[in-house]
Steps between C-alpha positions, in 0.01 A plus 500: 500500500860395551701452184653155423311334788350213299699252289483532122268254325644342185369277222668159536466152353436220750618160373397173667814289470316175574280510190646773276195730540553878495279805543545877505412676824602778734729483801721712721772236454758528226753270338820527300376222270298629206264323260343609173120482531233445234461876441866528397612688813749373757393461862672382820453125556391368840514121530244332729468135601121480493216685328139436402631290208671251733315524834287191576204713611470657153609201290316228692808278477736402780865483407830484680731791435868432550683832486808357670612316188 
């Protein structure tokens, strides 16, 4: 197999900025922002606009998201 062909997979924290929900997962993306997680370690922080905690399909509630300000 070729060396360094696939991107490196990192542990990262995804944070839903619309409802302040966060979870630890894996991604090939990285970030310069770091956050201290529940286990005491620091992980890169990836901010997302929607997750299962805010999506109407999972919550059963319709709401208008204004990310423009």
